[in-house]
Backbone as ProteinMPNN parsed JSONL, in Angstrom:
{"seq_chain_A": "MTHAGRRAASGAALVAAAALSGCVQPVRHPAASPAATTVVVPGCPPVVVTPVRRALIDFTDFVVHDGVTYSSRPDRPQALAPAQLGPEVFRVSCTYSSLNELTQSELPEATEHSAGFIPARSPVFELKGWSAACRLAAQHDGRWYVYLATVDTPDASRVKECALVSGRWTQDARS", "coords_chain_A": {"N_chain_A": [[-58.509, 20.99, -39.292], [-56.634, 23.492, -37.8], [-54.806, 26.377, -38.992], [-52.434, 26.801, -37.51], [-52.198, 24.324, -36.328], [-51.749, 22.694, -38.576], [-49.271, 23.669, -39.38], [-47.606, 22.928, -37.195], [-47.843, 20.16, -37.34], [-46.71, 19.686, -39.867], [-44.142, 20.578, -39.37], [-43.277, 18.733, -37.44], [-43.334, 16.445, -38.987], [-41.313, 17.053, -40.764], [-39.04, 17.108, -39.094], [-39.055, 14.441, -38.267], [-38.622, 13.187, -40.755], [-36.099, 14.187, -41.361], [-34.607, 13.078, -39.308], [-34.841, 10.368, -39.914], [-33.486, 10.295, -42.315], [-30.905, 10.716, -41.592], [-29.892, 13.24, -41.271], [-29.958, 14.647, -38.922], [-27.785, 15.051, -36.299], [-26.831, 12.706, -33.848], [-27.013, 13.185, -30.316], [-24.1, 13.266, -28.555], [-22.686, 11.903, -25.707], [-20.024, 12.369, -23.423], [-17.864, 9.611, -22.76], [-18.245, 7.977, -19.739], [-15.848, 7.681, -17.219], [-14.744, 4.705, -15.588], [-15.902, 4.182, -12.286], [-14.158, 4.979, -9.266], [-13.226, 2.734, -6.694], [-13.199, 1.737, -3.257], [-10.995, -0.282, -1.573], [-10.988, -2.382, 1.159], [-8.985, -3.973, 3.389], [-8.728, -6.014, 6.141], [-6.84, -4.705, 8.834], [-5.27, -3.109, 7.245], [-4.745, 0.168, 5.75], [-7.484, 1.857, 4.063], [-7.709, 1.568, 0.481], [-7.92, 3.485, -2.379], [-9.065, 2.527, -5.425], [-8.567, 3.199, -8.693], [-9.755, 2.405, -11.75], [-8.548, 3.221, -14.185], [-5.99, 3.932, -13.568], [-3.093, 2.345, -12.763], [-0.712, 0.909, -10.519], [2.15, -0.748, -9.851], [4.253, -1.552, -7.308], [7.627, -1.712, -6.301], [8.669, -2.881, -3.461], [10.74, -2.071, -0.605], [12.228, -4.073, 1.958], [10.616, -3.708, 4.819], [9.481, -2.696, 8.119], [7.185, -1.197, 10.383], [7.275, 0.314, 13.534], [6.306, 1.828, 16.536], [6.24, 4.29, 15.212], [8.63, 4.348, 13.868], [10.532, 3.444, 11.051], [11.868, 0.395, 10.128], [14.423, -1.225, 8.355], [15.414, -3.882, 6.158], [17.676, -5.868, 4.279], [16.636, -7.687, 1.597], [18.303, -9.374, 0.22], [20.052, -10.248, 2.042], [19.489, -12.333, 4.139], [19.418, -13.347, 7.579], [21.076, -15.792, 9.556], [19.526, -16.814, 12.127], [19.28, -18.082, 15.409], [16.752, -19.526, 17.515], [17.415, -18.89, 20.155], [18.54, -16.394, 19.976], [16.519, -14.641, 19.748], [14.462, -12.213, 21.269], [11.634, -11.289, 23.317], [8.333, -11.368, 21.776], [7.355, -8.504, 20.025], [5.283, -7.301, 18.549], [2.575, -8.051, 16.243], [2.385, -8.258, 12.742], [0.248, -6.086, 11.004], [-0.489, -5.411, 8.392], [0.482, -6.293, 5.12], [2.228, -4.698, 2.822], [3.22, -5.302, 0.224], [1.559, -7.392, -0.578], [-0.912, -6.101, -0.441], [-0.605, -4.173, -2.44], [-0.313, -5.863, -4.642], [-2.857, -6.971, -4.716], [-4.535, -4.696, -5.145], [-3.285, -3.204, -7.134], [-2.643, -0.525, -7.06], [-1.607, 2.81, -6.082], [-0.444, 3.163, -2.771], [-1.405, 4.254, 0.533], [0.617, 6.046, 2.968], [2.86, 4.041, 4.888], [1.577, 2.294, 7.671], [1.351, 1.994, 11.291], [2.833, -0.94, 12.485], [2.806, -2.165, 10.012], [4.192, -3.907, 7.158], [6.659, -4.59, 4.604], [7.08, -7.153, 3.406], [6.685, -9.149, 5.34], [4.366, -11.534, 6.334], [0.94, -10.735, 7.127], [-0.213, -10.858, 10.482], [2.017, -12.185, 11.396], [4.607, -12.696, 13.827], [6.831, -10.205, 15.214], [10.001, -9.827, 16.577], [12.03, -8.847, 19.43], [15.556, -8.481, 19.336], [17.931, -10.239, 20.979], [20.26, -8.562, 23.038], [20.047, -6.162, 21.783], [18.431, -3.02, 21.691], [14.927, -2.644, 21.271], [14.292, -0.347, 20.005], [16.231, -0.083, 18.171], [16.882, -2.452, 16.714], [15.064, -5.137, 15.203], [13.606, -8.418, 14.665], [12.369, -10.713, 12.257], [10.536, -13.231, 10.42], [10.203, -14.257, 7.057], [9.242, -15.834, 4.018], [10.511, -18.206, 4.701], [12.943, -17.522, 5.881], [15.044, -15.784, 8.223], [15.167, -12.342, 9.08], [16.96, -9.401, 9.937], [15.985, -6.304, 11.118], [16.818, -2.976, 10.803], [16.629, 0.065, 12.56], [15.676, 3.13, 11.068], [16.35, 6.54, 10.111], [14.659, 9.16, 8.692], [15.687, 11.609, 6.42], [15.62, 14.789, 4.674], [17.005, 14.251, 2.311], [17.538, 11.496, 2.143], [17.197, 8.165, 3.504], [18.63, 6.947, 6.448], [20.455, 4.564, 8.403], [19.884, 4.251, 11.874], [22.288, 5.172, 14.313], [22.472, 3.588, 16.656], [21.629, 1.12, 15.754], [23.714, 0.15, 14.375], [26.048, 0.058, 15.905], [27.643, -2.346, 17.659], [28.23, -2.357, 20.357], [26.192, -1.244, 21.792], [24.349, -2.383, 23.932], [21.371, -3.757, 25.411], [19.885, -3.21, 28.641], [18.985, -5.667, 29.687], [20.634, -7.505, 28.377], [23.108, -7.124, 29.525], [22.972, -8.179, 32.043]], "CA_chain_A": [[-57.328, 21.326, -38.569], [-56.365, 24.922, -37.921], [-53.571, 26.726, -39.678], [-51.336, 26.573, -36.562], [-52.091, 22.874, -36.149], [-51.116, 22.126, -39.773], [-47.865, 24.061, -39.369], [-46.942, 22.108, -36.188], [-47.809, 18.796, -37.856], [-45.744, 19.585, -40.953], [-42.814, 20.737, -38.743], [-42.961, 17.459, -36.802], [-43.053, 15.491, -40.069], [-40.021, 17.431, -41.303], [-38.031, 16.654, -38.129], [-39.043, 12.978, -38.34], [-38.006, 12.821, -42.034], [-34.677, 14.504, -41.255], [-34.006, 12.089, -38.407], [-34.768, 9.103, -40.622], [-32.522, 10.383, -43.41], [-29.565, 10.845, -41.029], [-29.448, 14.63, -41.271], [-29.847, 15.143, -37.549], [-26.689, 14.385, -35.601], [-27.216, 12.264, -32.51], [-26.337, 13.853, -29.199], [-23.063, 12.385, -28.002], [-22.286, 12.188, -24.326], [-18.675, 11.843, -23.196], [-17.854, 8.323, -22.064], [-17.966, 8.101, -18.313], [-14.772, 6.787, -16.805], [-15.202, 3.807, -14.535], [-15.857, 4.788, -10.955], [-13.164, 4.481, -8.321], [-13.777, 1.983, -5.571], [-12.303, 1.658, -2.113], [-10.755, -1.65, -1.12], [-10.662, -2.434, 2.58], [-8.432, -5.247, 3.833], [-8.551, -5.897, 7.598], [-5.496, -4.398, 9.293], [-4.595, -2.205, 6.308], [-5.515, 1.373, 5.459], [-8.285, 1.732, 2.839], [-7.022, 1.932, -0.751], [-8.814, 3.904, -3.452], [-8.655, 1.894, -6.677], [-9.072, 3.859, -9.893], [-9.494, 1.443, -12.819], [-7.724, 3.714, -15.292], [-4.629, 4.174, -13.075], [-2.529, 1.17, -12.107], [0.636, 1.117, -9.999], [2.795, -1.878, -9.197], [5.357, -0.944, -6.574], [8.692, -2.609, -5.867], [8.887, -2.472, -2.078], [11.894, -2.48, 0.17], [11.818, -4.912, 3.078], [10.491, -2.795, 5.952], [8.447, -2.879, 9.129], [7.005, 0.05, 11.127], [6.935, 0.122, 14.956], [6.432, 3.076, 17.314], [6.466, 5.401, 14.299], [9.955, 4.226, 13.266], [10.635, 2.458, 9.98], [13.031, -0.486, 10.204], [14.666, -1.788, 7.025], [16.289, -5.035, 6.012], [18.036, -6.136, 2.891], [16.136, -9.019, 1.271], [19.383, -10.209, -0.299], [20.92, -10.627, 3.158], [18.801, -12.946, 5.28], [20.31, -13.682, 8.686], [20.903, -17.115, 10.161], [19.266, -16.574, 13.545], [18.805, -19.207, 16.216], [15.696, -19.074, 18.429], [18.01, -18.338, 21.381], [18.917, -14.998, 19.728], [15.313, -13.818, 19.72], [13.873, -11.762, 22.518], [10.18, -11.444, 23.308], [7.546, -10.831, 20.669], [7.054, -7.083, 20.212], [3.965, -7.077, 17.952], [2.27, -8.855, 15.058], [2.189, -7.418, 11.557], [-1.173, -5.855, 10.705], [-0.732, -5.27, 6.956], [1.631, -6.547, 4.252], [2.034, -3.758, 1.714], [3.441, -5.918, -1.094], [0.332, -8.141, -0.895], [-1.978, -5.12, -0.664], [-0.387, -3.594, -3.773], [-0.6, -6.911, -5.622], [-4.312, -7.102, -4.766], [-5.2, -3.497, -5.658], [-2.504, -2.619, -8.224], [-2.83, 0.921, -6.914], [-0.734, 3.488, -5.141], [-0.895, 2.911, -1.41], [-1.125, 5.335, 1.469], [1.82, 5.935, 3.788], [2.89, 2.841, 5.733], [0.957, 2.501, 8.979], [1.941, 1.299, 12.442], [2.878, -2.412, 12.435], [2.73, -2.683, 8.651], [5.477, -4.428, 6.684], [6.777, -4.741, 3.163], [6.946, -8.548, 2.979], [6.323, -10.062, 6.43], [2.926, -11.784, 6.23], [0.056, -10.223, 8.173], [-0.386, -11.674, 11.688], [3.292, -12.803, 11.781], [5.25, -11.995, 14.941], [8.103, -9.505, 15.086], [10.65, -10.034, 17.858], [13.242, -8.143, 19.825], [16.772, -9.237, 19.085], [18.687, -10.188, 22.235], [21.456, -7.737, 22.984], [19.756, -4.91, 21.093], [17.206, -2.318, 22.06], [13.886, -2.735, 20.235], [14.296, 0.928, 19.292], [17.323, -0.107, 17.2], [16.824, -3.639, 15.843], [13.995, -6.119, 15.381], [13.811, -9.593, 13.816], [11.136, -11.38, 11.805], [10.738, -14.256, 9.416], [9.31, -14.364, 5.902], [9.773, -16.68, 2.95], [11.329, -19.261, 5.287], [14.243, -17.023, 6.332], [15.025, -14.734, 9.246], [15.734, -11.057, 8.683], [17.172, -8.408, 10.98], [15.493, -5.0, 10.663], [17.547, -1.883, 11.439], [15.872, 1.313, 12.649], [16.171, 4.166, 10.164], [15.961, 7.934, 10.316], [14.439, 9.794, 7.396], [16.138, 12.989, 6.252], [15.077, 15.291, 3.41], [17.736, 13.699, 1.174], [17.528, 10.03, 2.085], [16.977, 7.453, 4.746], [19.886, 6.361, 6.916], [20.302, 3.671, 9.545], [20.199, 4.865, 13.17], [23.597, 4.768, 14.834], [22.334, 2.516, 17.644], [21.402, -0.149, 15.058], [24.973, -0.262, 13.769], [27.112, -0.106, 16.889], [27.359, -3.567, 18.413], [28.443, -2.143, 21.787], [24.979, -0.669, 22.388], [23.557, -3.5, 24.448], [20.256, -3.393, 26.279], [20.067, -3.487, 30.056], [18.772, -7.1, 29.894], [21.721, -8.277, 27.828], [24.283, -6.976, 30.4], [22.815, -8.916, 33.294]], "C_chain_A": [[-57.064, 22.81, -38.806], [-55.032, 25.128, -38.622], [-52.365, 26.439, -38.775], [-51.115, 25.079, -36.377], [-51.405, 22.22, -37.328], [-49.626, 22.453, -39.8], [-47.076, 23.19, -38.381], [-46.803, 20.676, -36.686], [-46.787, 18.675, -38.963], [-44.327, 19.757, -40.419], [-42.369, 19.433, -38.1], [-42.606, 16.424, -37.856], [-41.686, 15.777, -40.664], [-38.884, 16.95, -40.399], [-37.91, 15.139, -38.189], [-38.354, 12.517, -39.618], [-36.51, 13.074, -41.985], [-33.965, 13.48, -40.377], [-33.836, 10.759, -39.117], [-33.722, 9.132, -41.723], [-31.098, 10.549, -42.9], [-29.061, 12.254, -40.994], [-29.253, 15.17, -39.858], [-28.754, 14.339, -36.849], [-27.153, 13.937, -34.212], [-26.424, 13.018, -31.451], [-25.35, 12.859, -28.608], [-22.7, 12.852, -26.598], [-20.888, 11.626, -24.125], [-18.754, 10.529, -22.421], [-17.492, 8.55, -20.604], [-16.834, 7.149, -17.958], [-15.279, 5.917, -15.666], [-15.002, 4.446, -13.167], [-14.751, 4.161, -10.116], [-13.89, 3.722, -7.213], [-12.753, 1.985, -4.452], [-12.216, 0.205, -1.671], [-10.336, -1.591, 0.334], [-10.222, -3.857, 2.912], [-8.211, -5.103, 5.336], [-7.085, -5.694, 7.975], [-4.745, -3.42, 8.422], [-5.41, -0.924, 6.153], [-6.342, 1.164, 4.195], [-7.493, 2.223, 1.629], [-8.064, 2.291, -1.795], [-8.258, 3.346, -4.752], [-9.354, 2.607, -7.823], [-8.743, 2.959, -11.073], [-8.583, 1.934, -13.936], [-6.282, 3.996, -14.868], [-4.159, 2.948, -12.312], [-1.115, 1.492, -11.638], [1.112, -0.16, -9.312], [4.085, -1.348, -8.603], [6.353, -2.018, -6.165], [9.097, -2.144, -4.468], [10.268, -2.853, -1.577], [11.355, -3.332, 1.314], [11.807, -4.026, 4.326], [9.443, -3.292, 6.931], [8.382, -1.567, 9.912], [6.567, -0.283, 12.552], [7.243, 1.401, 15.71], [6.796, 4.264, 16.425], [7.825, 5.376, 13.616], [9.887, 3.163, 12.177], [11.952, 1.706, 10.144], [13.185, -1.119, 8.834], [15.601, -2.983, 7.098], [16.611, -5.181, 4.543], [17.583, -7.545, 2.544], [17.205, -9.943, 0.703], [20.339, -10.664, 0.806], [20.127, -11.2, 4.326], [19.826, -13.352, 6.334], [20.051, -15.111, 9.147], [20.755, -16.871, 11.661], [18.79, -17.848, 14.209], [17.716, -18.686, 17.143], [16.242, -18.451, 19.712], [18.413, -16.873, 21.214], [17.711, -14.061, 19.748], [14.883, -13.446, 21.131], [12.369, -11.982, 22.454], [9.526, -10.869, 22.05], [7.18, -9.387, 20.995], [5.642, -6.772, 19.706], [3.764, -8.082, 16.834], [1.949, -7.895, 13.913], [0.695, -7.309, 11.249], [-1.46, -5.846, 9.209], [0.562, -5.505, 6.186], [1.425, -5.733, 2.974], [2.277, -4.38, 0.349], [2.207, -6.714, -1.515], [-0.825, -7.196, -1.204], [-1.835, -4.485, -2.051], [-0.679, -4.608, -4.865], [-2.108, -7.06, -5.809], [-4.967, -5.917, -5.476], [-4.553, -2.923, -6.917], [-2.671, -1.103, -8.249], [-1.774, 1.498, -5.985], [-1.321, 3.309, -3.75], [-0.617, 4.119, -0.533], [0.179, 5.069, 2.223], [1.731, 4.69, 4.664], [2.38, 3.176, 7.134], [1.674, 1.698, 10.05], [1.756, -0.213, 12.297], [2.619, -2.989, 11.044], [4.133, -3.124, 8.23], [5.469, -4.512, 5.165], [6.476, -6.162, 2.717], [6.53, -9.52, 4.078], [4.813, -10.277, 6.371], [2.134, -11.225, 7.414], [-0.128, -11.29, 9.252], [0.894, -12.405, 12.103], [3.931, -12.01, 12.916], [6.556, -11.317, 14.54], [8.706, -9.506, 16.49], [11.732, -9.008, 18.136], [14.403, -9.055, 19.469], [17.614, -9.112, 20.352], [19.976, -9.402, 22.047], [21.241, -6.391, 22.313], [18.472, -4.306, 21.636], [16.198, -2.476, 20.918], [13.774, -1.422, 19.457], [15.345, 0.944, 18.188], [17.238, -1.266, 16.208], [15.636, -4.519, 16.222], [14.31, -7.3, 14.467], [12.459, -10.199, 13.464], [11.484, -12.365, 10.697], [9.73, -14.075, 8.279], [10.022, -15.175, 4.831], [10.764, -17.724, 3.482], [12.694, -18.833, 5.79], [14.044, -15.931, 7.377], [15.716, -13.488, 8.716], [15.876, -10.168, 9.909], [16.786, -7.057, 10.383], [16.165, -3.91, 11.481], [16.7, -0.611, 11.414], [16.51, 2.355, 11.746], [15.665, 5.535, 10.593], [15.801, 8.534, 8.928], [14.93, 11.228, 7.441], [15.552, 13.486, 4.94], [15.744, 14.654, 2.179], [17.596, 12.188, 1.034], [17.167, 9.461, 3.457], [18.32, 6.873, 5.172], [19.606, 5.518, 8.151], [20.692, 4.426, 10.814], [21.53, 4.317, 13.679], [23.479, 3.588, 15.798], [22.107, 1.151, 16.998], [22.693, -0.699, 14.461], [26.046, -0.618, 14.787], [26.805, -1.3, 17.781], [27.577, -3.4, 19.912], [27.231, -1.569, 22.502], [24.048, -1.791, 22.842], [22.426, -2.992, 25.316], [20.597, -3.75, 27.706], [19.944, -4.991, 30.329], [19.968, -7.923, 29.437], [22.96, -8.202, 28.74], [24.171, -7.84, 31.639], [22.934, -10.406, 33.109]], "O_chain_A": [[-57.261, 23.309, -39.914], [-54.249, 24.198, -38.816], [-51.371, 25.884, -39.243], [-49.976, 24.623, -36.28], [-50.587, 21.317, -37.157], [-48.811, 21.619, -40.193], [-45.972, 22.755, -38.709], [-45.766, 20.045, -36.482], [-46.061, 17.683, -39.022], [-43.396, 19.15, -40.948], [-41.199, 19.063, -38.205], [-41.696, 15.619, -37.66], [-40.967, 14.848, -41.032], [-37.877, 16.439, -40.89], [-36.803, 14.602, -38.165], [-37.58, 11.56, -39.586], [-35.728, 12.277, -42.504], [-32.844, 13.068, -40.678], [-32.817, 10.089, -38.951], [-33.128, 8.1, -42.036], [-30.162, 10.527, -43.699], [-27.882, 12.463, -40.709], [-28.445, 16.075, -39.649], [-28.795, 13.109, -36.812], [-27.792, 14.701, -33.489], [-25.289, 13.433, -31.687], [-25.72, 11.754, -28.212], [-22.446, 14.031, -26.352], [-20.586, 10.531, -24.6], [-19.6, 10.361, -21.542], [-16.525, 9.247, -20.296], [-16.845, 5.977, -18.335], [-16.13, 6.333, -14.88], [-14.03, 5.167, -12.942], [-14.45, 2.974, -10.24], [-15.023, 4.044, -6.855], [-11.567, 2.213, -4.689], [-13.23, -0.449, -1.427], [-9.434, -0.837, 0.698], [-10.978, -4.814, 2.741], [-7.561, -4.149, 5.765], [-6.204, -6.413, 7.502], [-3.681, -2.942, 8.814], [-6.618, -0.92, 6.391], [-5.952, 0.375, 3.334], [-6.71, 3.167, 1.728], [-8.978, 1.513, -2.068], [-7.129, 3.647, -5.139], [-10.582, 2.616, -7.909], [-7.566, 2.761, -11.378], [-7.908, 1.125, -14.573], [-5.436, 4.271, -15.718], [-4.773, 2.56, -11.318], [-0.403, 2.26, -12.284], [0.538, -0.591, -8.313], [4.911, -0.766, -9.306], [5.966, -3.103, -5.733], [9.784, -1.134, -4.316], [10.882, -3.811, -2.046], [10.157, -3.309, 1.6], [12.863, -3.64, 4.828], [8.638, -4.173, 6.628], [9.4, -0.899, 10.088], [5.627, -1.048, 12.765], [8.313, 1.987, 15.544], [7.562, 5.139, 16.829], [8.147, 6.292, 12.858], [9.265, 2.116, 12.354], [13.014, 2.312, 10.282], [12.196, -1.508, 8.213], [16.457, -3.078, 7.977], [15.896, -4.673, 3.679], [18.081, -8.509, 3.125], [17.035, -11.162, 0.703], [21.311, -11.373, 0.544], [20.099, -10.6, 5.401], [20.971, -13.663, 6.006], [18.91, -15.574, 9.123], [21.749, -16.737, 12.375], [17.996, -18.601, 13.644], [17.748, -17.516, 17.525], [15.601, -17.577, 20.296], [18.61, -16.177, 22.21], [17.863, -12.84, 19.763], [14.935, -14.258, 22.055], [11.883, -12.766, 21.638], [10.085, -10.012, 21.366], [6.747, -9.084, 22.107], [4.891, -6.056, 20.368], [4.658, -8.865, 16.514], [1.32, -6.856, 14.111], [-0.025, -8.307, 11.236], [-2.552, -6.229, 8.789], [1.613, -4.98, 6.552], [0.561, -6.045, 2.155], [1.595, -4.015, -0.609], [1.848, -6.712, -2.693], [-1.619, -7.449, -2.11], [-2.828, -4.285, -2.751], [-1.234, -4.254, -5.905], [-2.582, -7.253, -6.929], [-5.85, -6.105, -6.313], [-5.215, -2.224, -7.685], [-2.818, -0.488, -9.305], [-1.137, 0.783, -5.212], [-2.539, 3.305, -3.572], [0.285, 4.909, -0.811], [0.761, 3.989, 2.117], [0.649, 4.328, 5.127], [2.717, 4.216, 7.7], [2.497, 0.833, 9.752], [0.657, -0.693, 12.02], [2.257, -4.158, 10.909], [5.127, -2.763, 8.86], [4.416, -4.505, 4.529], [5.716, -6.373, 1.772], [6.065, -10.618, 3.774], [4.054, -9.308, 6.359], [2.602, -11.24, 8.552], [-0.188, -12.482, 8.954], [0.869, -13.172, 13.066], [3.809, -10.786, 12.963], [7.279, -11.782, 13.659], [8.017, -9.222, 17.47], [12.277, -8.385, 17.225], [14.233, -10.265, 19.321], [17.97, -8.005, 20.755], [20.682, -9.55, 21.049], [22.153, -5.564, 22.275], [17.539, -5.024, 21.995], [16.569, -2.444, 19.744], [13.215, -1.401, 18.361], [15.367, 1.857, 17.363], [17.487, -1.092, 15.015], [15.261, -4.627, 17.389], [15.175, -7.202, 13.596], [11.529, -10.196, 14.272], [12.573, -12.333, 10.122], [8.558, -13.78, 8.513], [11.25, -15.193, 4.756], [11.729, -18.078, 2.805], [13.528, -19.683, 6.099], [13.018, -15.251, 7.407], [16.715, -13.567, 8.001], [15.029, -10.177, 10.802], [17.209, -6.712, 9.28], [16.092, -3.916, 12.71], [16.128, -0.254, 10.385], [17.734, 2.454, 11.667], [14.69, 5.661, 11.334], [16.696, 8.43, 8.09], [14.632, 11.971, 8.376], [15.034, 12.685, 4.162], [15.117, 14.533, 1.127], [17.542, 11.667, -0.08], [16.878, 10.184, 4.411], [19.066, 6.361, 4.337], [18.624, 5.745, 8.857], [21.69, 5.146, 10.839], [21.845, 3.142, 13.492], [24.307, 2.678, 15.757], [22.366, 0.125, 17.628], [22.761, -1.869, 14.086], [26.864, -1.507, 14.545], [25.847, -1.285, 18.555], [27.132, -4.254, 20.679], [27.257, -1.427, 23.724], [23.06, -2.092, 22.171], [22.519, -1.909, 25.893], [21.521, -4.527, 27.944], [20.715, -5.536, 31.118], [20.284, -8.94, 30.054], [23.779, -9.12, 28.729], [25.19, -8.199, 32.23], [22.824, -11.159, 34.076]]}, "name": "protein", "num_of_chains": 1, "seq": "MTHAGRRAASGAALVAAAALSGCVQPVRHPAASPAATTVVVPGCPPVVVTPVRRALIDFTDFVVHDGVTYSSRPDRPQALAPAQLGPEVFRVSCTYSSLNELTQSELPEATEHSAGFIPARSPVFELKGWSAACRLAAQHDGRWYVYLATVDTPDASRVKECALVSGRWTQDARS"}
């Protein structure tokens, strides 16, 4: 064996002996955080789920139609008779409380025909005597709820005037 060969062999033996004796520190790699996944539920916007970040949201009772958010108070269900309902306006595409329960993640902005608690595929109706731009009605949890159109301001959300004033009847209701 040549002089260079003996030196390389003794260097390799030294490294091997050091490794066996615990003198060489192992290379530590930072723990990789679990990868985010995207959950897709038909009718709902995609939700990015990050395993290390969880969010359970307490929703208000809402529904979105024609870009307007309508709100109801879950503590004030209405006793509505079928004769008080107008035609079906749309069916709910996504129930945000269920989507949040499934993903336990922050959700994107509410989308057209989404709702807080009304089950997906449930009908939302006009309310006779009211413009659909002001009030809607729907059922969930075995009770009927009236949804009032709201206007968002920088400070808060307020109910549209037409949803409050009972004298604002639709053309159909006058005839």
